[in-house]
Chimera marker file (.cmm) of the C-alpha trace (Angstrom):
<marker_set name="trace">
<marker id="1" x="86.267" y="-45.706" z="237.020" r="1" g="1" b="0" radius="0.5"/>
<marker id="2" x="83.648" y="-48.443" z="236.573" r="1" g="1" b="0" radius="0.5"/>
<marker id="3" x="82.569" y="-47.114" z="233.187" r="1" g="1" b="0" radius="0.5"/>
<marker id="4" x="86.225" y="-47.079" z="232.116" r="1" g="1" b="0" radius="0.5"/>
<marker id="5" x="86.480" y="-50.713" z="233.230" r="1" g="1" b="0" radius="0.5"/>
<marker id="6" x="83.539" y="-51.572" z="230.994" r="1" g="1" b="0" radius="0.5"/>
<marker id="7" x="85.080" y="-49.746" z="228.062" r="1" g="1" b="0" radius="0.5"/>
<marker id="8" x="88.734" y="-50.685" z="228.435" r="1" g="1" b="0" radius="0.5"/>
<marker id="9" x="88.539" y="-54.161" z="229.902" r="1" g="1" b="0" radius="0.5"/>
<marker id="10" x="85.260" y="-55.664" z="228.819" r="1" g="1" b="0" radius="0.5"/>
<marker id="11" x="84.787" y="-54.059" z="225.406" r="1" g="1" b="0" radius="0.5"/>
<marker id="12" x="88.459" y="-53.894" z="224.390" r="1" g="1" b="0" radius="0.5"/>
<marker id="13" x="89.825" y="-57.134" z="225.865" r="1" g="1" b="0" radius="0.5"/>
<marker id="14" x="87.171" y="-59.649" z="226.878" r="1" g="1" b="0" radius="0.5"/>
<marker id="15" x="84.724" y="-59.201" z="223.981" r="1" g="1" b="0" radius="0.5"/>
<marker id="16" x="87.431" y="-59.444" z="221.285" r="1" g="1" b="0" radius="0.5"/>
<marker id="17" x="88.736" y="-62.604" z="223.004" r="1" g="1" b="0" radius="0.5"/>
<marker id="18" x="85.214" y="-64.075" z="222.877" r="1" g="1" b="0" radius="0.5"/>
<marker id="19" x="84.600" y="-63.075" z="219.261" r="1" g="1" b="0" radius="0.5"/>
<marker id="20" x="87.940" y="-64.515" z="218.120" r="1" g="1" b="0" radius="0.5"/>
<marker id="21" x="87.424" y="-67.739" z="220.070" r="1" g="1" b="0" radius="0.5"/>
<marker id="22" x="83.913" y="-68.296" z="218.724" r="1" g="1" b="0" radius="0.5"/>
<marker id="23" x="85.118" y="-68.149" z="215.140" r="1" g="1" b="0" radius="0.5"/>
<marker id="24" x="88.414" y="-70.047" z="215.435" r="1" g="1" b="0" radius="0.5"/>
<marker id="25" x="87.225" y="-73.109" z="213.551" r="1" g="1" b="0" radius="0.5"/>
<marker id="26" x="84.148" y="-74.301" z="211.699" r="1" g="1" b="0" radius="0.5"/>
<marker id="27" x="83.252" y="-76.659" z="214.562" r="1" g="1" b="0" radius="0.5"/>
<marker id="28" x="80.605" y="-74.949" z="216.718" r="1" g="1" b="0" radius="0.5"/>
<marker id="29" x="80.943" y="-77.321" z="219.662" r="1" g="1" b="0" radius="0.5"/>
<marker id="30" x="84.717" y="-76.982" z="219.766" r="1" g="1" b="0" radius="0.5"/>
<marker id="31" x="84.482" y="-73.199" z="219.495" r="1" g="1" b="0" radius="0.5"/>
<marker id="32" x="81.975" y="-72.947" z="222.350" r="1" g="1" b="0" radius="0.5"/>
<marker id="33" x="83.967" y="-75.246" z="224.610" r="1" g="1" b="0" radius="0.5"/>
<marker id="34" x="87.284" y="-73.567" z="223.795" r="1" g="1" b="0" radius="0.5"/>
<marker id="35" x="85.776" y="-70.123" z="224.421" r="1" g="1" b="0" radius="0.5"/>
<marker id="36" x="84.482" y="-71.162" z="227.836" r="1" g="1" b="0" radius="0.5"/>
<marker id="37" x="87.749" y="-72.925" z="228.676" r="1" g="1" b="0" radius="0.5"/>
<marker id="38" x="89.743" y="-69.888" z="227.624" r="1" g="1" b="0" radius="0.5"/>
<marker id="39" x="87.632" y="-67.480" z="229.641" r="1" g="1" b="0" radius="0.5"/>
<marker id="40" x="87.853" y="-69.618" z="232.762" r="1" g="1" b="0" radius="0.5"/>
<marker id="41" x="91.412" y="-70.901" z="232.647" r="1" g="1" b="0" radius="0.5"/>
<marker id="42" x="93.509" y="-69.046" z="230.111" r="1" g="1" b="0" radius="0.5"/>
<marker id="43" x="92.553" y="-65.374" z="230.265" r="1" g="1" b="0" radius="0.5"/>
<marker id="44" x="95.366" y="-63.371" z="231.808" r="1" g="1" b="0" radius="0.5"/>
<marker id="45" x="93.606" y="-61.293" z="234.459" r="1" g="1" b="0" radius="0.5"/>
<marker id="46" x="90.432" y="-63.226" z="235.237" r="1" g="1" b="0" radius="0.5"/>
<marker id="47" x="91.115" y="-65.581" z="238.141" r="1" g="1" b="0" radius="0.5"/>
<marker id="48" x="88.806" y="-67.831" z="240.119" r="1" g="1" b="0" radius="0.5"/>
<marker id="49" x="89.329" y="-65.667" z="243.196" r="1" g="1" b="0" radius="0.5"/>
<marker id="50" x="88.551" y="-62.358" z="241.478" r="1" g="1" b="0" radius="0.5"/>
<marker id="51" x="86.077" y="-63.566" z="238.886" r="1" g="1" b="0" radius="0.5"/>
<marker id="52" x="85.166" y="-61.714" z="235.727" r="1" g="1" b="0" radius="0.5"/>
<marker id="53" x="84.805" y="-57.909" z="235.697" r="1" g="1" b="0" radius="0.5"/>
<marker id="54" x="81.601" y="-58.147" z="233.674" r="1" g="1" b="0" radius="0.5"/>
<marker id="55" x="79.982" y="-60.618" z="236.062" r="1" g="1" b="0" radius="0.5"/>
<marker id="56" x="81.171" y="-58.663" z="239.096" r="1" g="1" b="0" radius="0.5"/>
<marker id="57" x="79.856" y="-55.352" z="237.774" r="1" g="1" b="0" radius="0.5"/>
<marker id="58" x="76.507" y="-56.875" z="236.826" r="1" g="1" b="0" radius="0.5"/>
<marker id="59" x="76.085" y="-58.134" z="240.367" r="1" g="1" b="0" radius="0.5"/>
<marker id="60" x="77.351" y="-55.056" z="242.155" r="1" g="1" b="0" radius="0.5"/>
<marker id="61" x="76.490" y="-52.064" z="239.994" r="1" g="1" b="0" radius="0.5"/>
<marker id="62" x="73.562" y="-52.928" z="237.733" r="1" g="1" b="0" radius="0.5"/>
<marker id="63" x="71.026" y="-52.668" z="240.572" r="1" g="1" b="0" radius="0.5"/>
<marker id="64" x="72.482" y="-49.334" z="241.733" r="1" g="1" b="0" radius="0.5"/>
<marker id="65" x="73.009" y="-47.365" z="238.542" r="1" g="1" b="0" radius="0.5"/>
<marker id="66" x="70.931" y="-47.147" z="235.380" r="1" g="1" b="0" radius="0.5"/>
<marker id="67" x="73.974" y="-45.947" z="233.423" r="1" g="1" b="0" radius="0.5"/>
<marker id="68" x="75.970" y="-49.000" z="234.520" r="1" g="1" b="0" radius="0.5"/>
<marker id="69" x="73.054" y="-51.302" z="233.790" r="1" g="1" b="0" radius="0.5"/>
<marker id="70" x="72.746" y="-49.955" z="230.251" r="1" g="1" b="0" radius="0.5"/>
<marker id="71" x="76.493" y="-50.115" z="229.559" r="1" g="1" b="0" radius="0.5"/>
<marker id="72" x="76.668" y="-53.675" z="230.891" r="1" g="1" b="0" radius="0.5"/>
<marker id="73" x="73.608" y="-54.669" z="228.892" r="1" g="1" b="0" radius="0.5"/>
<marker id="74" x="75.273" y="-53.436" z="225.712" r="1" g="1" b="0" radius="0.5"/>
<marker id="75" x="78.310" y="-55.656" z="226.303" r="1" g="1" b="0" radius="0.5"/>
<marker id="76" x="76.160" y="-58.607" z="227.368" r="1" g="1" b="0" radius="0.5"/>
<marker id="77" x="74.042" y="-58.234" z="224.227" r="1" g="1" b="0" radius="0.5"/>
<marker id="78" x="77.176" y="-58.199" z="222.046" r="1" g="1" b="0" radius="0.5"/>
<marker id="79" x="78.330" y="-61.445" z="223.622" r="1" g="1" b="0" radius="0.5"/>
<marker id="80" x="74.894" y="-63.020" z="223.308" r="1" g="1" b="0" radius="0.5"/>
<marker id="81" x="74.608" y="-61.951" z="219.667" r="1" g="1" b="0" radius="0.5"/>
<marker id="82" x="78.036" y="-63.429" z="218.898" r="1" g="1" b="0" radius="0.5"/>
<marker id="83" x="76.936" y="-66.787" z="220.347" r="1" g="1" b="0" radius="0.5"/>
<marker id="84" x="73.626" y="-66.603" z="218.480" r="1" g="1" b="0" radius="0.5"/>
<marker id="85" x="75.428" y="-65.868" z="215.208" r="1" g="1" b="0" radius="0.5"/>
<marker id="86" x="77.749" y="-68.846" z="215.748" r="1" g="1" b="0" radius="0.5"/>
<marker id="87" x="74.745" y="-71.091" z="216.439" r="1" g="1" b="0" radius="0.5"/>
<marker id="88" x="72.960" y="-69.881" z="213.293" r="1" g="1" b="0" radius="0.5"/>
<marker id="89" x="76.149" y="-70.377" z="211.257" r="1" g="1" b="0" radius="0.5"/>
<marker id="90" x="76.444" y="-73.956" z="212.423" r="1" g="1" b="0" radius="0.5"/>
<marker id="91" x="72.729" y="-74.583" z="211.819" r="1" g="1" b="0" radius="0.5"/>
<marker id="92" x="73.159" y="-73.423" z="208.237" r="1" g="1" b="0" radius="0.5"/>
<marker id="93" x="76.215" y="-75.696" z="207.940" r="1" g="1" b="0" radius="0.5"/>
<marker id="94" x="74.182" y="-78.676" z="209.193" r="1" g="1" b="0" radius="0.5"/>
<marker id="95" x="76.099" y="-79.063" z="212.481" r="1" g="1" b="0" radius="0.5"/>
<marker id="96" x="73.074" y="-78.257" z="214.632" r="1" g="1" b="0" radius="0.5"/>
<marker id="97" x="69.372" y="-78.796" z="214.110" r="1" g="1" b="0" radius="0.5"/>
<marker id="98" x="67.367" y="-75.743" z="213.186" r="1" g="1" b="0" radius="0.5"/>
<marker id="99" x="64.904" y="-76.858" z="215.878" r="1" g="1" b="0" radius="0.5"/>
<marker id="100" x="67.145" y="-75.146" z="218.444" r="1" g="1" b="0" radius="0.5"/>
<marker id="101" x="66.505" y="-71.494" z="219.209" r="1" g="1" b="0" radius="0.5"/>
<marker id="102" x="69.802" y="-69.631" z="219.058" r="1" g="1" b="0" radius="0.5"/>
<marker id="103" x="68.680" y="-67.004" z="221.611" r="1" g="1" b="0" radius="0.5"/>
<marker id="104" x="67.770" y="-69.654" z="224.184" r="1" g="1" b="0" radius="0.5"/>
<marker id="105" x="71.066" y="-71.514" z="223.813" r="1" g="1" b="0" radius="0.5"/>
<marker id="106" x="73.009" y="-68.235" z="224.050" r="1" g="1" b="0" radius="0.5"/>
<marker id="107" x="71.123" y="-67.243" z="227.206" r="1" g="1" b="0" radius="0.5"/>
<marker id="108" x="71.778" y="-70.673" z="228.713" r="1" g="1" b="0" radius="0.5"/>
<marker id="109" x="75.502" y="-70.438" z="227.981" r="1" g="1" b="0" radius="0.5"/>
<marker id="110" x="75.756" y="-66.910" z="229.387" r="1" g="1" b="0" radius="0.5"/>
<marker id="111" x="73.874" y="-67.952" z="232.500" r="1" g="1" b="0" radius="0.5"/>
<marker id="112" x="76.183" y="-70.926" z="232.970" r="1" g="1" b="0" radius="0.5"/>
<marker id="113" x="79.223" y="-68.671" z="232.617" r="1" g="1" b="0" radius="0.5"/>
<marker id="114" x="77.942" y="-66.198" z="235.184" r="1" g="1" b="0" radius="0.5"/>
<marker id="115" x="77.123" y="-69.001" z="237.594" r="1" g="1" b="0" radius="0.5"/>
<marker id="116" x="80.452" y="-70.770" z="237.285" r="1" g="1" b="0" radius="0.5"/>
<marker id="117" x="82.314" y="-67.498" z="237.799" r="1" g="1" b="0" radius="0.5"/>
<marker id="118" x="80.466" y="-66.938" z="241.075" r="1" g="1" b="0" radius="0.5"/>
<marker id="119" x="80.952" y="-70.512" z="242.267" r="1" g="1" b="0" radius="0.5"/>
<marker id="120" x="84.647" y="-70.317" z="241.380" r="1" g="1" b="0" radius="0.5"/>
<marker id="121" x="85.074" y="-67.545" z="243.962" r="1" g="1" b="0" radius="0.5"/>
<marker id="122" x="83.997" y="-69.985" z="246.667" r="1" g="1" b="0" radius="0.5"/>
<marker id="123" x="85.086" y="-73.367" z="245.312" r="1" g="1" b="0" radius="0.5"/>
<marker id="124" x="88.278" y="-72.283" z="243.538" r="1" g="1" b="0" radius="0.5"/>
<marker id="125" x="89.795" y="-72.977" z="240.152" r="1" g="1" b="0" radius="0.5"/>
<marker id="126" x="89.409" y="-76.771" z="240.477" r="1" g="1" b="0" radius="0.5"/>
<marker id="127" x="85.639" y="-76.263" z="240.234" r="1" g="1" b="0" radius="0.5"/>
<marker id="128" x="86.130" y="-74.913" z="236.705" r="1" g="1" b="0" radius="0.5"/>
<marker id="129" x="87.369" y="-78.332" z="235.572" r="1" g="1" b="0" radius="0.5"/>
<marker id="130" x="84.251" y="-80.014" z="236.931" r="1" g="1" b="0" radius="0.5"/>
<marker id="131" x="82.097" y="-77.399" z="235.244" r="1" g="1" b="0" radius="0.5"/>
<marker id="132" x="83.924" y="-77.702" z="231.923" r="1" g="1" b="0" radius="0.5"/>
<marker id="133" x="83.347" y="-81.457" z="231.880" r="1" g="1" b="0" radius="0.5"/>
<marker id="134" x="79.598" y="-80.914" z="232.294" r="1" g="1" b="0" radius="0.5"/>
<marker id="135" x="79.615" y="-77.984" z="229.869" r="1" g="1" b="0" radius="0.5"/>
<marker id="136" x="81.172" y="-80.235" z="227.230" r="1" g="1" b="0" radius="0.5"/>
<marker id="137" x="78.414" y="-82.786" z="227.859" r="1" g="1" b="0" radius="0.5"/>
<marker id="138" x="75.804" y="-80.050" z="227.394" r="1" g="1" b="0" radius="0.5"/>
<marker id="139" x="77.398" y="-78.739" z="224.184" r="1" g="1" b="0" radius="0.5"/>
<marker id="140" x="77.769" y="-82.252" z="222.787" r="1" g="1" b="0" radius="0.5"/>
<marker id="141" x="74.106" y="-82.999" z="223.554" r="1" g="1" b="0" radius="0.5"/>
<marker id="142" x="73.041" y="-80.332" z="221.099" r="1" g="1" b="0" radius="0.5"/>
<marker id="143" x="72.233" y="-82.050" z="217.836" r="1" g="1" b="0" radius="0.5"/>
<link id1="1" id2="2" r="1" g="1" b="0" radius="0.2"/>
<link id1="2" id2="3" r="1" g="1" b="0" radius="0.2"/>
<link id1="3" id2="4" r="1" g="1" b="0" radius="0.2"/>
<link id1="4" id2="5" r="1" g="1" b="0" radius="0.2"/>
<link id1="5" id2="6" r="1" g="1" b="0" radius="0.2"/>
<link id1="6" id2="7" r="1" g="1" b="0" radius="0.2"/>
<link id1="7" id2="8" r="1" g="1" b="0" radius="0.2"/>
<link id1="8" id2="9" r="1" g="1" b="0" radius="0.2"/>
<link id1="9" id2="10" r="1" g="1" b="0" radius="0.2"/>
<link id1="10" id2="11" r="1" g="1" b="0" radius="0.2"/>
<link id1="11" id2="12" r="1" g="1" b="0" radius="0.2"/>
<link id1="12" id2="13" r="1" g="1" b="0" radius="0.2"/>
<link id1="13" id2="14" r="1" g="1" b="0" radius="0.2"/>
<link id1="14" id2="15" r="1" g="1" b="0" radius="0.2"/>
<link id1="15" id2="16" r="1" g="1" b="0" radius="0.2"/>
<link id1="16" id2="17" r="1" g="1" b="0" radius="0.2"/>
<link id1="17" id2="18" r="1" g="1" b="0" radius="0.2"/>
<link id1="18" id2="19" r="1" g="1" b="0" radius="0.2"/>
<link id1="19" id2="20" r="1" g="1" b="0" radius="0.2"/>
<link id1="20" id2="21" r="1" g="1" b="0" radius="0.2"/>
<link id1="21" id2="22" r="1" g="1" b="0" radius="0.2"/>
<link id1="22" id2="23" r="1" g="1" b="0" radius="0.2"/>
<link id1="23" id2="24" r="1" g="1" b="0" radius="0.2"/>
<link id1="24" id2="25" r="1" g="1" b="0" radius="0.2"/>
<link id1="25" id2="26" r="1" g="1" b="0" radius="0.2"/>
<link id1="26" id2="27" r="1" g="1" b="0" radius="0.2"/>
<link id1="27" id2="28" r="1" g="1" b="0" radius="0.2"/>
<link id1="28" id2="29" r="1" g="1" b="0" radius="0.2"/>
<link id1="29" id2="30" r="1" g="1" b="0" radius="0.2"/>
<link id1="30" id2="31" r="1" g="1" b="0" radius="0.2"/>
<link id1="31" id2="32" r="1" g="1" b="0" radius="0.2"/>
<link id1="32" id2="33" r="1" g="1" b="0" radius="0.2"/>
<link id1="33" id2="34" r="1" g="1" b="0" radius="0.2"/>
<link id1="34" id2="35" r="1" g="1" b="0" radius="0.2"/>
<link id1="35" id2="36" r="1" g="1" b="0" radius="0.2"/>
<link id1="36" id2="37" r="1" g="1" b="0" radius="0.2"/>
<link id1="37" id2="38" r="1" g="1" b="0" radius="0.2"/>
<link id1="38" id2="39" r="1" g="1" b="0" radius="0.2"/>
<link id1="39" id2="40" r="1" g="1" b="0" radius="0.2"/>
<link id1="40" id2="41" r="1" g="1" b="0" radius="0.2"/>
<link id1="41" id2="42" r="1" g="1" b="0" radius="0.2"/>
<link id1="42" id2="43" r="1" g="1" b="0" radius="0.2"/>
<link id1="43" id2="44" r="1" g="1" b="0" radius="0.2"/>
<link id1="44" id2="45" r="1" g="1" b="0" radius="0.2"/>
<link id1="45" id2="46" r="1" g="1" b="0" radius="0.2"/>
<link id1="46" id2="47" r="1" g="1" b="0" radius="0.2"/>
<link id1="47" id2="48" r="1" g="1" b="0" radius="0.2"/>
<link id1="48" id2="49" r="1" g="1" b="0" radius="0.2"/>
<link id1="49" id2="50" r="1" g="1" b="0" radius="0.2"/>
<link id1="50" id2="51" r="1" g="1" b="0" radius="0.2"/>
<link id1="51" id2="52" r="1" g="1" b="0" radius="0.2"/>
<link id1="52" id2="53" r="1" g="1" b="0" radius="0.2"/>
<link id1="53" id2="54" r="1" g="1" b="0" radius="0.2"/>
<link id1="54" id2="55" r="1" g="1" b="0" radius="0.2"/>
<link id1="55" id2="56" r="1" g="1" b="0" radius="0.2"/>
<link id1="56" id2="57" r="1" g="1" b="0" radius="0.2"/>
<link id1="57" id2="58" r="1" g="1" b="0" radius="0.2"/>
<link id1="58" id2="59" r="1" g="1" b="0" radius="0.2"/>
<link id1="59" id2="60" r="1" g="1" b="0" radius="0.2"/>
<link id1="60" id2="61" r="1" g="1" b="0" radius="0.2"/>
<link id1="61" id2="62" r="1" g="1" b="0" radius="0.2"/>
<link id1="62" id2="63" r="1" g="1" b="0" radius="0.2"/>
<link id1="63" id2="64" r="1" g="1" b="0" radius="0.2"/>
<link id1="64" id2="65" r="1" g="1" b="0" radius="0.2"/>
<link id1="65" id2="66" r="1" g="1" b="0" radius="0.2"/>
<link id1="66" id2="67" r="1" g="1" b="0" radius="0.2"/>
<link id1="67" id2="68" r="1" g="1" b="0" radius="0.2"/>
<link id1="68" id2="69" r="1" g="1" b="0" radius="0.2"/>
<link id1="69" id2="70" r="1" g="1" b="0" radius="0.2"/>
<link id1="70" id2="71" r="1" g="1" b="0" radius="0.2"/>
<link id1="71" id2="72" r="1" g="1" b="0" radius="0.2"/>
<link id1="72" id2="73" r="1" g="1" b="0" radius="0.2"/>
<link id1="73" id2="74" r="1" g="1" b="0" radius="0.2"/>
<link id1="74" id2="75" r="1" g="1" b="0" radius="0.2"/>
<link id1="75" id2="76" r="1" g="1" b="0" radius="0.2"/>
<link id1="76" id2="77" r="1" g="1" b="0" radius="0.2"/>
<link id1="77" id2="78" r="1" g="1" b="0" radius="0.2"/>
<link id1="78" id2="79" r="1" g="1" b="0" radius="0.2"/>
<link id1="79" id2="80" r="1" g="1" b="0" radius="0.2"/>
<link id1="80" id2="81" r="1" g="1" b="0" radius="0.2"/>
<link id1="81" id2="82" r="1" g="1" b="0" radius="0.2"/>
<link id1="82" id2="83" r="1" g="1" b="0" radius="0.2"/>
<link id1="83" id2="84" r="1" g="1" b="0" radius="0.2"/>
<link id1="84" id2="85" r="1" g="1" b="0" radius="0.2"/>
<link id1="85" id2="86" r="1" g="1" b="0" radius="0.2"/>
<link id1="86" id2="87" r="1" g="1" b="0" radius="0.2"/>
<link id1="87" id2="88" r="1" g="1" b="0" radius="0.2"/>
<link id1="88" id2="89" r="1" g="1" b="0" radius="0.2"/>
<link id1="89" id2="90" r="1" g="1" b="0" radius="0.2"/>
<link id1="90" id2="91" r="1" g="1" b="0" radius="0.2"/>
<link id1="91" id2="92" r="1" g="1" b="0" radius="0.2"/>
<link id1="92" id2="93" r="1" g="1" b="0" radius="0.2"/>
<link id1="93" id2="94" r="1" g="1" b="0" radius="0.2"/>
<link id1="94" id2="95" r="1" g="1" b="0" radius="0.2"/>
<link id1="95" id2="96" r="1" g="1" b="0" radius="0.2"/>
<link id1="96" id2="97" r="1" g="1" b="0" radius="0.2"/>
<link id1="97" id2="98" r="1" g="1" b="0" radius="0.2"/>
<link id1="98" id2="99" r="1" g="1" b="0" radius="0.2"/>
<link id1="99" id2="100" r="1" g="1" b="0" radius="0.2"/>
<link id1="100" id2="101" r="1" g="1" b="0" radius="0.2"/>
<link id1="101" id2="102" r="1" g="1" b="0" radius="0.2"/>
<link id1="102" id2="103" r="1" g="1" b="0" radius="0.2"/>
<link id1="103" id2="104" r="1" g="1" b="0" radius="0.2"/>
<link id1="104" id2="105" r="1" g="1" b="0" radius="0.2"/>
<link id1="105" id2="106" r="1" g="1" b="0" radius="0.2"/>
<link id1="106" id2="107" r="1" g="1" b="0" radius="0.2"/>
<link id1="107" id2="108" r="1" g="1" b="0" radius="0.2"/>
<link id1="108" id2="109" r="1" g="1" b="0" radius="0.2"/>
<link id1="109" id2="110" r="1" g="1" b="0" radius="0.2"/>
<link id1="110" id2="111" r="1" g="1" b="0" radius="0.2"/>
<link id1="111" id2="112" r="1" g="1" b="0" radius="0.2"/>
<link id1="112" id2="113" r="1" g="1" b="0" radius="0.2"/>
<link id1="113" id2="114" r="1" g="1" b="0" radius="0.2"/>
<link id1="114" id2="115" r="1" g="1" b="0" radius="0.2"/>
<link id1="115" id2="116" r="1" g="1" b="0" radius="0.2"/>
<link id1="116" id2="117" r="1" g="1" b="0" radius="0.2"/>
<link id1="117" id2="118" r="1" g="1" b="0" radius="0.2"/>
<link id1="118" id2="119" r="1" g="1" b="0" radius="0.2"/>
<link id1="119" id2="120" r="1" g="1" b="0" radius="0.2"/>
<link id1="120" id2="121" r="1" g="1" b="0" radius="0.2"/>
<link id1="121" id2="122" r="1" g="1" b="0" radius="0.2"/>
<link id1="122" id2="123" r="1" g="1" b="0" radius="0.2"/>
<link id1="123" id2="124" r="1" g="1" b="0" radius="0.2"/>
<link id1="124" id2="125" r="1" g="1" b="0" radius="0.2"/>
<link id1="125" id2="126" r="1" g="1" b="0" radius="0.2"/>
<link id1="126" id2="127" r="1" g="1" b="0" radius="0.2"/>
<link id1="127" id2="128" r="1" g="1" b="0" radius="0.2"/>
<link id1="128" id2="129" r="1" g="1" b="0" radius="0.2"/>
<link id1="129" id2="130" r="1" g="1" b="0" radius="0.2"/>
<link id1="130" id2="131" r="1" g="1" b="0" radius="0.2"/>
<link id1="131" id2="132" r="1" g="1" b="0" radius="0.2"/>
<link id1="132" id2="133" r="1" g="1" b="0" radius="0.2"/>
<link id1="133" id2="134" r="1" g="1" b="0" radius="0.2"/>
<link id1="134" id2="135" r="1" g="1" b="0" radius="0.2"/>
<link id1="135" id2="136" r="1" g="1" b="0" radius="0.2"/>
<link id1="136" id2="137" r="1" g="1" b="0" radius="0.2"/>
<link id1="137" id2="138" r="1" g="1" b="0" radius="0.2"/>
<link id1="138" id2="139" r="1" g="1" b="0" radius="0.2"/>
<link id1="139" id2="140" r="1" g="1" b="0" radius="0.2"/>
<link id1="140" id2="141" r="1" g="1" b="0" radius="0.2"/>
<link id1="141" id2="142" r="1" g="1" b="0" radius="0.2"/>
<link id1="142" id2="143" r="1" g="1" b="0" radius="0.2"/>
</marker_set>
């Protein structure tokens, strides 16, 4: 059942949502913010109380099953690569300095997402608004 969740929910619903959101406009900062906002507040089945299936499975199953760990790593790498590609695109367009390492920014963003999803389970949906304000500050600080 868990592997089906990875395939049907994460790979067929969440990843396409992320990929579409990241490429909605030519404005990297807007795309990143809108993607995070959409994942936290607009996605139909991911609530603050239940979190994100990907984050939940990473926490619960990755340490217990090598097959789960590998399947989750594949989806995580797809998400990371999509963020990296968006960063590189905006660097080439002159929106972001080439001094930034795309992999490091992508890892930071993914780590922030995983953290906010966990905190949302305790602090509720209102915490997402606080996070999004700070996330926007972080994204806007990238020059």
